[in-house]
C-alpha positions in Angstrom: 138.5 -56.2 -41.0 137.0 -54.0 -38.3 133.4 -54.8 -37.3 130.6 -52.7 -35.9 131.2 -52.0 -32.2 127.9 -53.7 -31.4 129.0 -57.2 -32.5 132.8 -57.0 -32.5 133.0 -58.5 -28.9 130.9 -61.6 -29.6 132.8 -62.3 -32.8 136.1 -61.8 -31.0 135.0 -64.5 -28.4 134.4 -66.9 -31.3 137.7 -66.0 -32.7 139.4 -67.2 -29.6 138.3 -70.7 -30.7 139.7 -70.2 -34.2 143.2 -71.2 -34.6 144.6 -68.3 -36.2 147.1 -64.9 -31.6 149.3 -65.9 -28.2 152.2 -68.5 -24.2 152.8 -69.7 -20.8 150.0 -71.8 -19.3 147.1 -70.0 -17.8 147.2 -69.6 -14.0 144.5 -72.0 -13.1 144.0 -75.4 -11.7 143.4 -77.0 -15.1 146.9 -76.2 -16.4 148.5 -76.9 -13.0 147.1 -80.4 -13.2 148.5 -80.7 -16.8 151.9 -79.7 -15.6 151.8 -82.1 -12.7 150.9 -84.9 -15.2 153.8 -83.8 -17.4 156.2 -84.1 -14.5 154.8 -87.5 -13.6 155.1 -88.8 -17.1 158.6 -87.4 -17.4 159.6 -89.5 -14.4 158.0 -92.6 -15.8 159.4 -91.8 -19.3 156.0 -93.0 -20.7 155.9 -90.6 -23.7 159.0 -89.4 -25.6 159.6 -85.6 -25.6 157.0 -84.8 -22.9 159.6 -82.5 -21.4 159.3 -80.3 -24.4 155.7 -79.5 -23.2 157.3 -77.8 -20.2 156.9 -74.4 -21.9 159.6 -72.4 -20.0 161.5 -75.3 -18.4 165.2 -74.9 -18.5 165.8 -78.1 -20.5 163.2 -77.2 -23.1 164.3 -73.6 -23.5 167.9 -74.8 -23.9 166.8 -77.2 -26.7 164.9 -74.3 -28.3 168.0 -72.0 -28.2 170.1 -74.7 -29.8 167.6 -75.2 -32.6 167.2 -71.5 -33.2 171.0 -71.0 -33.4 171.3 -73.9 -35.9 168.6 -72.4 -38.1 169.8 -68.8 -37.9 173.3 -69.8 -38.8 172.1 -71.1 -42.1 169.1 -68.9 -43.1 170.5 -65.6 -41.9 173.5 -66.2 -44.2 171.4 -67.0 -47.2 172.4 -64.6 -50.0 169.1 -62.7 -50.1 168.2 -62.8 -46.4 169.1 -59.1 -45.8 167.2 -58.0 -48.8 164.1 -59.9 -47.7 164.5 -58.5 -44.2 164.9 -54.8 -45.1 162.2 -54.9 -47.8 159.7 -56.5 -45.4 160.7 -54.0 -42.6 160.3 -51.1 -44.9 156.9 -52.2 -46.0 155.8 -52.8 -42.4 157.2 -49.4 -41.2 156.2 -47.4 -44.3 154.9 -44.0 -43.7 152.5 -44.4 -46.6 150.6 -47.3 -45.1 146.8 -46.7 -44.8 146.1 -45.5 -41.3 142.8 -47.4 -40.9 140.4 -45.3 -38.9 137.9 -46.1 -36.2 135.1 -43.5 -36.1 134.3 -42.6 -32.5 132.3 -39.4 -32.0 134.2 -36.3 -33.2 137.5 -38.2 -33.6 138.9 -40.8 -35.8 141.3 -43.2 -33.9 144.1 -45.3 -35.2 146.6 -47.7 -33.8 150.0 -47.2 -35.5 153.3 -49.0 -35.5 156.5 -48.0 -37.3 160.3 -47.9 -36.6 159.8 -45.3 -33.9 156.6 -46.7 -32.4 157.6 -50.4 -32.2 154.9 -51.4 -29.7 152.4 -49.0 -31.1 150.7 -45.7 -30.6 147.0 -45.0 -30.2 146.4 -41.6 -31.9 143.5 -39.6 -33.2 142.5 -36.9 -35.7 139.4 -35.3 -37.1 137.8 -36.2 -40.4 138.8 -33.0 -42.3 142.4 -33.6 -41.3 142.2 -37.3 -42.1 141.1 -36.5 -45.7 144.2 -34.4 -46.3 147.4 -35.9 -47.5 149.4 -34.8 -44.4 147.1 -35.8 -41.6 147.8 -34.1 -38.2 147.7 -36.8 -35.5 147.4 -36.3 -31.7 149.0 -38.9 -29.5 146.6 -40.5 -27.0 148.5 -43.5 -25.6 152.0 -44.5 -26.4 152.5 -48.2 -25.7 156.3 -47.9 -26.0 156.5 -45.2 -23.4 154.1 -47.1 -21.1 156.3 -50.2 -21.4 159.4 -48.2 -20.5 157.7 -46.4 -17.6 156.3 -49.6 -16.1 159.2 -51.8 -17.1 156.9 -54.3 -18.7 156.9 -55.9 -22.1 153.4 -54.6 -23.0 151.6 -55.7 -26.2 148.4 -53.8 -27.1 145.5 -56.3 -27.5 142.6 -54.0 -28.3 140.0 -52.2 -26.3 136.2 -51.8 -25.6 134.7 -48.4 -26.1 131.9 -46.9 -23.9 129.2 -45.9 -26.4 128.1 -43.4 -27.4 130.2 -41.0 -25.3 133.4 -42.5 -26.5 135.4 -41.0 -23.6 136.2 -44.2 -21.7 137.8 -47.4 -22.9 138.7 -50.8 -21.4 142.2 -51.4 -22.7 143.7 -54.9 -22.9 147.5 -55.3 -22.5 149.4 -58.5 -22.8 152.9 -59.4 -21.5 154.7 -60.6 -24.5 151.7 -61.2 -26.8 149.7 -63.9 -25.0 145.9 -64.2 -25.2 145.9 -63.6 -21.4 145.7 -59.9 -20.6 145.4 -57.3 -18.0 142.5 -54.8 -18.5 142.7 -51.1 -17.4 140.1 -48.4 -17.8 141.4 -45.4 -19.8 140.0 -41.9 -20.2 140.4 -40.9 -23.8 139.6 -37.3 -23.2 142.0 -36.8 -20.3 144.5 -39.3 -22.0 145.2 -41.1 -18.7 144.2 -44.3 -17.0 141.3 -44.0 -14.6 142.4 -44.1 -11.0 140.3 -46.8 -9.2 138.6 -47.5 -12.4 137.5 -50.9 -13.8 140.9 -52.7 -13.7 141.7 -56.4 -13.9 145.4 -56.6 -13.2 145.9 -60.3 -13.0 146.8 -61.9 -16.4 143.8 -64.0 -17.4 141.6 -64.5 -20.4 139.1 -62.0 -19.2 135.8 -61.1 -20.8 134.9 -57.6 -19.8 132.4 -55.2 -21.5 130.3 -52.2 -20.7 126.8 -52.6 -19.3 126.5 -48.8 -18.8 128.8 -46.0 -17.8 129.2 -47.2 -14.2 128.7 -50.9 -14.6 130.5 -53.6 -16.6 130.0 -57.3 -17.4 132.9 -59.3 -16.2 133.8 -63.0 -16.7 137.2 -64.0 -15.3 139.0 -66.3 -12.9 137.0 -65.7 -9.7 138.7 -68.5 -7.9 138.0 -72.2 -7.4 135.7 -73.8 -10.1 135.1 -70.5 -11.9 136.8 -71.6 -15.1 135.7 -74.3 -17.6 137.9 -77.3 -18.2 139.1 -75.4 -21.3 140.4 -72.6 -19.1 138.0 -69.9 -20.0 135.6 -68.1 -17.6 132.2 -69.8 -17.0 130.7 -67.2 -14.6 129.4 -63.8 -15.6 129.0 -61.0 -13.1 127.8 -57.3 -13.1 130.4 -55.1 -11.4 129.4 -51.7 -10.1 131.9 -48.8 -10.2 133.4 -48.1 -6.8 132.9 -51.6 -5.5 135.3 -54.5 -5.1 135.2 -57.3 -7.7 134.2 -59.8 -5.0 131.0 -57.8 -4.5 130.0 -58.2 -8.1 126.6 -59.8 -8.7 126.5 -63.1 -10.4 124.0 -63.1 -13.3 125.0 -66.4 -15.1 126.9 -69.6 -14.5 127.8 -72.0 -17.3 128.9 -75.6 -16.9 132.3 -76.8 -16.2 132.4 -78.7 -19.5 131.3 -75.6 -21.5 133.9 -73.6 -23.4 133.1 -70.2 -21.8 130.5 -67.6 -20.8 130.3 -63.9 -21.4 127.9 -61.0 -21.8 127.8 -57.7 -23.7 125.6 -54.8 -24.6 124.3 -53.6 -28.0 124.1 -49.9 -27.8 121.6 -48.1 -30.1 120.0 -44.7 -30.2 116.7 -46.0 -29.2 117.5 -48.7 -26.7 120.4 -50.7 -25.2 120.1 -54.5 -25.4 121.9 -56.8 -23.0 122.8 -60.4 -23.8 124.5 -63.3 -22.1 126.3 -66.1 -24.0 126.8 -69.6 -23.0 129.4 -71.0 -25.4 128.8 -74.7 -25.0 131.3 -75.7 -27.6 132.8 -74.2 -30.8 129.7 -75.1 -32.8 127.0 -74.7 -30.1 125.9 -71.8 -28.0 122.9 -70.5 -26.1 122.0 -66.8 -26.1 119.9 -65.1 -23.4 118.3 -61.7 -23.1 119.2 -60.1 -19.8 116.3 -58.0 -18.7 116.4 -54.9 -16.5 115.6 -57.0 -13.4 118.6 -59.3 -14.2 116.4 -62.2 -15.2 117.3 -64.2 -18.3 115.1 -65.2 -21.3 116.6 -67.7 -23.7 116.4 -66.9 -27.4 114.4 -69.6 -29.3 117.1 -70.1 -32.0 119.1 -73.2 -32.9 122.2 -74.0 -30.8 124.3 -73.9 -34.0 123.1 -70.4 -35.0 125.4 -67.4 -35.0 124.0 -64.4 -33.2 124.9 -61.1 -34.9 123.1 -58.0 -33.9 119.8 -56.2 -33.1 118.5 -53.8 -35.7 115.4 -51.7 -35.0 113.9 -54.3 -32.7 114.9 -57.3 -34.9 117.4 -59.9 -33.7 119.6 -61.0 -36.5 121.1 -64.5 -36.5 122.7 -66.8 -39.1 121.5 -70.4 -39.3 124.0 -73.2 -39.9 121.3 -75.8 -40.8 118.1 -75.7 -42.7 115.4 -73.7 -40.9 111.7 -74.0 -41.2 109.8 -70.7 -41.3 106.2 -69.8 -42.0 105.4 -67.4 -44.9 101.7 -66.7 -45.4 100.9 -69.7 -43.2 103.0 -72.0 -45.4 106.1 -73.8 -44.1 109.2 -72.9 -46.0 112.7 -74.4 -45.6 115.3 -71.8 -45.6 118.9 -72.7 -46.7 121.7 -73.1 -44.2 123.8 -69.9 -44.1 120.8 -67.6 -44.3 120.1 -64.6 -42.1 116.9 -64.8 -40.0 115.2 -62.0 -38.2 113.4 -62.5 -34.8 111.2 -59.9 -33.1 112.9 -58.8 -29.9 109.7 -57.8 -28.1 108.0 -61.1 -28.9 110.8 -62.9 -27.0 110.8 -60.6 -24.0 107.0 -60.8 -23.7 106.9 -64.5 -24.2 104.7 -64.4 -27.3 106.9 -65.9 -30.0 104.9 -67.3 -32.9 105.4 -68.0 -36.6 105.1 -64.3 -37.4 108.0 -63.5 -35.1 110.5 -64.8 -37.6 111.3 -63.6 -41.1 114.0 -64.2 -43.7 116.3 -61.3 -44.0 118.5 -62.6 -46.8 118.8 -66.2 -48.0 122.0 -68.0 -48.7 122.5 -69.5 -52.2 125.2 -71.0 -54.5 125.8 -67.5 -55.9 125.4 -65.6 -52.7 127.3 -67.0 -49.7 126.7 -64.8 -46.7 129.8 -64.0 -44.6 128.7 -61.5 -42.0 126.0 -58.9 -41.0 126.6 -55.4 -39.6 124.1 -52.8 -38.4 124.4 -49.3 -39.7 122.5 -46.2 -38.7 119.4 -46.9 -40.8 120.1 -50.2 -42.6 122.0 -53.5 -42.3 125.0 -54.4 -44.4 125.8 -57.9 -45.5 129.1 -59.2 -46.8 128.6 -62.0 -49.4 130.9 -64.2 -51.5 130.5 -65.5 -55.0 133.2 -68.0 -55.9 135.4 -66.5 -53.2 135.0 -62.9 -54.6 133.3 -60.6 -52.2 130.8 -57.7 -52.3 128.6 -55.7 -49.8 124.8 -55.4 -49.8 122.8 -52.8 -48.1 119.4 -54.1 -46.8 116.5 -52.0 -45.6 113.2 -53.5 -44.3 110.0 -53.0 -46.1 107.5 -53.4 -43.2 104.4 -53.6 -45.4 105.4 -56.9 -46.8 107.8 -58.1 -44.0 110.6 -58.2 -46.5 114.1 -56.7 -46.9 115.2 -54.8 -50.0 118.8 -55.3 -51.0 121.1 -52.9 -53.0 124.7 -53.6 -53.9 127.4 -51.1 -52.8 129.3 -49.9 -55.9 132.7 -51.4 -55.1 134.9 -53.6 -57.3 133.7 -57.2 -57.0 136.6 -59.3 -58.4 138.5 -59.4 -55.1 137.9 -58.6 -51.5 135.4 -55.8 -50.7 134.8 -55.4 -47.0 133.6 -53.1 -44.2 136.4 -51.8 -42.0 134.4 -49.6 -39.6 130.7 -48.8 -39.2 128.6 -47.4 -36.4 124.9 -47.0 -35.6 125.6 -43.6 -34.2 127.1 -42.1 -37.4 126.3 -41.9 -41.1 129.9 -42.3 -41.9 131.5 -45.7 -42.6 134.7 -47.0 -44.0 135.0 -49.8 -46.6 138.0 -51.2 -48.4 138.8 -53.1 -51.5 141.8 -55.2 -52.4 142.9 -58.2 -54.5 146.2 -60.0 -55.0 147.6 -57.4 -57.4 145.6 -54.2 -56.5 146.9 -52.2 -53.6 144.2 -51.8 -50.9 142.0 -48.7 -51.3 140.0 -47.2 -48.4 136.5 -45.7 -49.1 134.5 -43.2 -47.1 130.8 -44.1 -47.3 127.8 -41.9 -46.3 125.0 -44.2 -45.2 122.4 -41.5 -45.6 123.3 -40.3 -49.1 124.9 -43.6 -50.4 127.9 -41.5 -51.5 131.1 -43.5 -51.9 134.5 -41.8 -52.1 137.9 -43.3 -52.4 140.1 -41.4 -49.9 143.3 -43.4 -49.5 145.2 -46.1 -51.3 148.4 -48.0 -50.7 151.1 -47.3 -53.3 152.3 -50.1 -55.5 154.8 -52.2 -53.6 155.9 -54.2 -56.7 155.2 -53.9 -60.5 151.9 -55.8 -60.6 151.5 -55.1 -64.4 153.8 -58.1 -65.0 151.5 -60.5 -63.3 148.1 -62.1 -63.8 145.6 -63.7 -61.4 143.7 -66.8 -62.5 141.0 -68.8 -60.7 140.9 -72.5 -61.4 139.2 -75.6 -59.9 140.6 -79.0 -59.0 138.5 -82.1 -58.5 138.9 -83.7 -55.1 138.7 -87.5 -54.5 134.9 -87.4 -53.9 134.2 -85.3 -57.0 134.0 -81.9 -55.2 135.3 -78.9 -57.2 137.9 -77.1 -55.2 138.7 -73.5 -56.2 142.1 -72.0 -56.1 143.8 -68.8 -57.2 147.1 -68.6 -59.1 149.2 -65.5 -59.3 152.2 -65.6 -61.7 154.1 -63.7 -64.3 152.2 -63.2 -67.6 155.2 -64.7 -69.5 155.5 -67.8 -67.5 156.3 -71.1 -69.1 154.5 -74.2 -67.8 157.5 -76.4 -67.8 157.4 -77.9 -64.3 160.3 -75.8 -63.0 158.5 -72.8 -61.5 159.0 -72.3 -57.7 155.4 -72.4 -56.5 154.1 -71.5 -53.0 150.8 -73.1 -52.0 148.9 -71.6 -49.0 145.7 -73.0 -47.4 143.9 -73.1 -44.0 140.9 -75.4 -44.2 139.1 -75.1 -40.9 136.8 -73.4 -38.5 134.6 -71.9 -41.3 137.3 -69.3 -41.9 137.3 -68.0 -45.5 140.5 -67.3 -47.3 139.9 -64.3 -49.6 142.3 -62.3 -51.9 144.5 -59.7 -50.3 147.2 -57.5 -51.7 150.5 -59.4 -51.8 152.7 -56.7 -50.5 155.6 -58.9 -49.1 154.8 -61.9 -51.3 155.1 -59.7 -54.3 158.6 -58.4 -53.4 160.0 -61.6 -52.0 158.4 -64.2 -54.2 156.6 -63.0 -57.4 159.3 -60.5 -58.4 161.9 -63.2 -58.2 160.0 -65.6 -60.4 157.8 -67.5 -58.0 154.2 -68.5 -58.4 151.7 -68.0 -55.5 148.6 -70.2 -55.0 145.8 -69.8 -52.5 143.6 -72.9 -52.2 140.0 -72.6 -50.9 139.8 -76.1 -49.6 136.8 -77.4 -47.5 136.8 -76.6 -43.8 136.5 -72.8 -44.5 133.4 -70.8 -45.1 133.8 -69.9 -48.7 130.7 -71.8 -49.8 128.7 -71.5 -46.6 128.3 -73.7 -43.5 128.2 -77.0 -45.3 131.6 -76.3 -46.8 132.8 -76.5 -43.2 130.5 -79.1 -41.7 131.1 -81.7 -44.4 134.7 -82.2 -43.2 134.4 -82.2 -39.4 135.8 -85.0 -37.2 135.7 -88.3 -39.0 135.4 -86.6 -42.4 138.6 -84.6 -41.8 140.4 -86.7 -44.4 138.5 -84.8 -47.2 140.4 -81.6 -46.3 143.7 -83.3 -47.0 142.3 -84.9 -50.2 141.3 -81.4 -51.4 144.8 -80.1 -50.7 146.3 -83.0 -52.6 144.0 -82.4 -55.5 145.2 -78.8 -55.9 148.8 -79.9 -55.4 148.5 -82.7 -58.1 146.7 -80.3 -60.5 149.6 -77.8 -60.2 152.0 -80.6 -61.1 149.8 -82.1 -63.8 149.5 -78.7 -65.5 153.3 -78.4 -65.3 153.0 -75.1 -63.4 155.5 -76.8 -61.1 156.8 -80.1 -59.9 157.4 -81.9 -56.6 160.9 -80.5 -56.6 159.7 -76.9 -56.8 156.4 -77.0 -54.9 156.4 -75.6 -51.4 153.4 -75.4 -49.0 152.7 -72.9 -46.1 150.2 -73.0 -43.3 149.7 -71.7 -39.8 147.9 -72.9 -36.8 145.1 -75.2 -38.2 146.9 -74.6 -41.5 150.1 -75.8 -39.8 148.3 -79.1 -39.0 147.3 -79.2 -42.6 150.8 -78.9 -44.1 152.3 -81.2 -41.5 149.7 -83.9 -42.3 150.2 -83.3 -46.0 153.9 -83.9 -45.9 153.7 -86.9 -43.7 151.1 -88.5 -46.0 152.5 -87.4 -49.4 156.1 -86.3 -49.0 156.9 -86.8 -52.7 154.6 -83.9 -53.6 156.6 -81.2 -51.8 160.1 -80.0 -51.4 159.4 -77.2 -48.9 157.0 -76.9 -45.9 156.5 -73.8 -43.8 154.8 -75.1 -40.7 153.8 -72.2 -38.4 152.4 -72.5 -34.8 151.0 -75.9 -35.7 149.1 -78.7 -34.1 150.9 -81.9 -34.6 150.1 -84.3 -31.7 146.3 -84.9 -32.2 146.1 -87.5 -29.4 147.1 -84.8 -26.8 145.9 -81.6 -28.4 142.8 -81.5 -26.1 144.9 -81.7 -23.0 147.2 -78.7 -23.9 146.1 -75.2 -23.1 142.7 -74.4 -24.7 142.7 -77.4 -27.0 139.4 -78.8 -25.5 137.6 -75.9 -27.2 138.4 -77.4 -30.7 136.9 -80.8 -30.1 133.8 -79.9 -32.3 136.3 -79.5 -35.1 138.6 -82.5 -34.6 136.8 -84.8 -32.3 137.6 -86.2 -28.8 140.8 -88.2 -28.5 139.3 -90.1 -25.5 136.5 -91.4 -27.8 137.9 -94.7 -29.2 136.4 -94.2 -32.6 137.7 -90.6 -32.9 141.1 -91.7 -31.5 141.5 -94.0 -34.4 140.5 -91.2 -36.8 142.9 -88.8 -35.3 145.7 -91.4 -35.2 145.2 -91.9 -38.9 146.5 -88.4 -39.7 148.2 -87.0 -36.6 151.5 -85.8 -38.0 153.5 -86.6 -34.8 152.3 -90.2 -34.9 152.7 -90.7 -38.6 156.3 -89.8 -39.0 158.4 -92.6 -40.5 162.1 -93.4 -40.1 162.1 -94.9 -43.6 160.3 -92.2 -45.6 162.2 -89.3 -47.2 160.9 -85.9 -46.2 161.8 -82.4 -47.4 163.7 -80.2 -44.8 160.6 -78.8 -43.0 160.8 -75.3 -41.4 158.9 -75.2 -38.1 158.1 -71.8 -36.5 156.3 -71.2 -33.2 156.3 -68.9 -30.2 157.2 -69.6 -26.5 154.4 -67.2 -25.5 151.7 -68.9 -27.5 149.0 -69.7 -24.9 146.5 -70.9 -27.5 148.4 -73.6 -29.6 151.0 -75.1 -27.3 154.5 -74.7 -28.6 155.1 -78.3 -27.6 153.4 -79.4 -30.8 156.1 -77.9 -33.0 158.9 -78.8 -30.6 158.0 -82.5 -30.3 157.5 -82.9 -34.1 160.8 -81.3 -34.7 162.6 -83.4 -32.1 161.1 -86.6 -33.4 162.2 -85.8 -36.9 165.7 -85.2 -35.6 165.7 -88.5 -33.8 164.8 -90.2 -37.1 167.7 -88.4 -38.8 165.5 -86.1 -40.8 166.8 -82.6 -41.4 164.7 -79.7 -40.2 164.8 -75.9 -39.6 163.3 -74.7 -36.4 162.7 -71.1 -35.1 160.8 -70.3 -31.9 160.2 -66.7 -31.0 160.6 -66.2 -27.3 157.6 -63.8 -27.4 154.8 -63.2 -29.8 151.8 -65.2 -28.9 149.8 -67.2 -31.4 150.6 -64.6 -34.1 154.3 -65.6 -33.6 155.5 -62.0 -33.5 154.7 -58.8 -31.5 156.3 -56.0 -33.5 157.3 -55.2 -37.1 161.0 -56.1 -36.5 160.1 -59.6 -35.4 157.6 -60.0 -38.2 160.2 -58.9 -40.8 162.8 -61.3 -39.4 160.5 -64.3 -39.5 159.3 -63.3 -43.0 162.9 -63.0 -44.2 163.8 -66.4 -42.7 160.8 -68.0 -44.4 161.5 -66.6 -47.8 165.2 -67.5 -47.5 164.2 -71.0 -46.7 161.7 -71.2 -49.6 164.2 -70.0 -52.2 166.9 -72.3 -50.8 164.6 -75.3 -51.0 162.6 -74.9 -54.2 164.3 -72.1 -56.2 165.5 -73.0 -59.6 
């Protein structure tokens, strides 16, 4: 989902702390110390398999190549592997994919990958051409040609537009798919990089955004003590065009134990708003207004609140805990998850009082607020009702200090979302999808409220044969856990159906229905059942759905997962022999924990870019940034909690496990590949059979192009059918 340009950057920063894109250690003193400690412990042989944390060490890479060869020798020779590969690749490279547009001035821009544009192509067209079946595209930047010209394995990692001129962009490029990038200023009108522009050519986890046309905010590695212990920038500077980076003016310094610091500008037609963020931890942050004289004023909002945007002088933020507000001089408690408005001028002029705050929209059991975007003359709110989404348009009624909501006329039984919206244009793009309905793209006019379906994916499989059901399992503490099931209408509940259960369960990330393009071809069409479990830890039912399972309550996530698994078996949809589970990143931790605790429930486990060593996760790469979620292993109390489920430490020689399939990436600089490596190695030591595949590039997403993605997909489905097929 694309967000409004005004808030995309801040949400992107938070996403860096979600486990869901990129590996070698960052070039800073923190990781150098880790590597020295690794070498020290290798010599002392204090911890088994420490040498597998040496990401590109010769011994470790040789081990990876041996495991890859063993896995490929089996799975690439599975009877349906080539079918899975070519079907996946054809879907990924299809010419009839929706070319999702980003509306920037007189052009619509699109990033496109296919068999000819493996690394991708930034291209553009105009609206009238886009609405035609045969859109005429103009190439702007060819990443494949750039990689050839510069002899570098570039992976496009997004960009930051200069608003509202839309002629300049700060383009991020990664070597091999890591989170660490180089940044180069690009002129979209001249279609060339700007000579002596704003360029950050050292690979780091930069934070760089526009202040105005000739100034940027920059947070990067400025040298000694400029990074947090997590490895992210803690110092924010203003950098003037034509000056050296070392001349940039410092406007904010966070603390060494923070997660990071950054700044960005909200551009509007009336005024530009500048903000600085101190990300204390994943769950806590401070937000400051940066005034024209470069002084800072802290927003009087809770540390746990999520800042979203500024609309017509009203700061919009989402509360994570109950919030007291005055309405007609009476205190009122507002539910966690609600959107609150705060008068910007009251903060700047130091006159904040009870009238400065108002309730924009309140969270409830039937209306779970997911996000807020500012449009040209209204705000748009994405909400969930039992994990089915819709979009509301809200406009303020200043006479009664209230906001009037109207639902956008989109289907509401799946996933309705905003792809692109701007405060500088009346045009916006929405989309709708569900498990069996190909995604449709809608053009929306904010002024007239006209909604027009303009493009749709074709059917990738015969969805008329299948049905989607939503059911609820009861967890150990009595909580009702929703899950979706997709299967053939003529299915027999006899316990023999190959069933694939997917879940995530963390970081307040909601798992919503999406069209099952590849799952439909490789799984449903061949007789499989697909299940998506909305276990706690996500945001499907608001902040409390997440907060209730943090740290010492983490066990409830696994109990939720077991409840769904047991329900599938109890209802004879499947059985332990035919039940497989799949999870990535935090979901990789979930499935690895599930199989070490209850191996009898499963016969296949796809464990992608996982965490497995929960006693060392905070010492590897950016792991410290997740301690709000999991807890601190150095805290004796939390160490015991983590030890109770850490997959690496709970492996048993005596237990019988299914043959797990681990996948990861050497270039993942978010979740260390050592997690998957060590878990796999220990299982082999205990004589447990495994499959293991590590992509040498690909970042936290595991792949960098469609061919790699198709290969990994084909390996996974070959594995699943081999393990749990009838």
